[in-house]
N, C-alpha and C positions, 0 to 999 in steps of 0.2 A: 759737212761732217760735224755732228754735234758731240762735243767731248766734255768730260767732267773735270772740274778744277777743285782739288782738295787743298785747303789752306790750314796750316798749323803753325803756331808760334814756335820759334826756335830758341835755343839757349842763349843767344846773343841779343835777344830783344827784337829780332826781325821775324820774318815768316818764311816758311818753306811751302812751295806749291807743287802739287803732283797731278799729273794727268795719268790716271791708272789705265785707261784704254791703250795708251801707247808706251807706258812705263817711261815717261819723261818727267824730270823734276827740275826745279829752279828755286831761286830764293830772292828776297828783297828786304828792304828796311821796313816796308809797309805791306799790307795785304794787296793793295793795288799794284805796287811795284813788283811784288812776287808774281802776281797773276799776269802782268804785262811781260815780265821776263819769261814766264812759262810759255806764253803765246809765241814769243820770239823763238824759243827753243823748239816748239812744235812746228812752227812755220819752217824753220831751218831743216828740221828732220824731213818734213814732207817735200821740201824743195831739193834736197841733196841725196836722200837715201834711195837705194834701189827699190823698185816696186815690191820685190820679194821680201826685203827687210821690213817694209811697212806692213805687209800682209802678215808676216811672222809675229810682229809686235802687237798688231791691232787685236784688241779683245772687246768686241762690241757687247752691248748688253750690261755694262757696268751700272749698277743701281746704288744710290745712296739713300739710306734710311736712318732714322734716329730710333733709339729704344730707351726705355727707362728701366732701371734695375734698382733693387734695394741694396744699400750698402751701409753696414753698421759700423 
């Protein structure tokens, strides 16, 4: 299963990590720690949740793109 990891700085100086395909989030003091914690959270979900729960949450086809806009 190939999933997306979105990383964003948080207000405390750490990072938040989100897997939008499964709507799972975690955090950490560094980008790597946040991503590792997210992997653990996703692994735990996949190991413990009922198949129906995973199928309900799973949104395949998430795409990440960048765009540039004018801002004055």
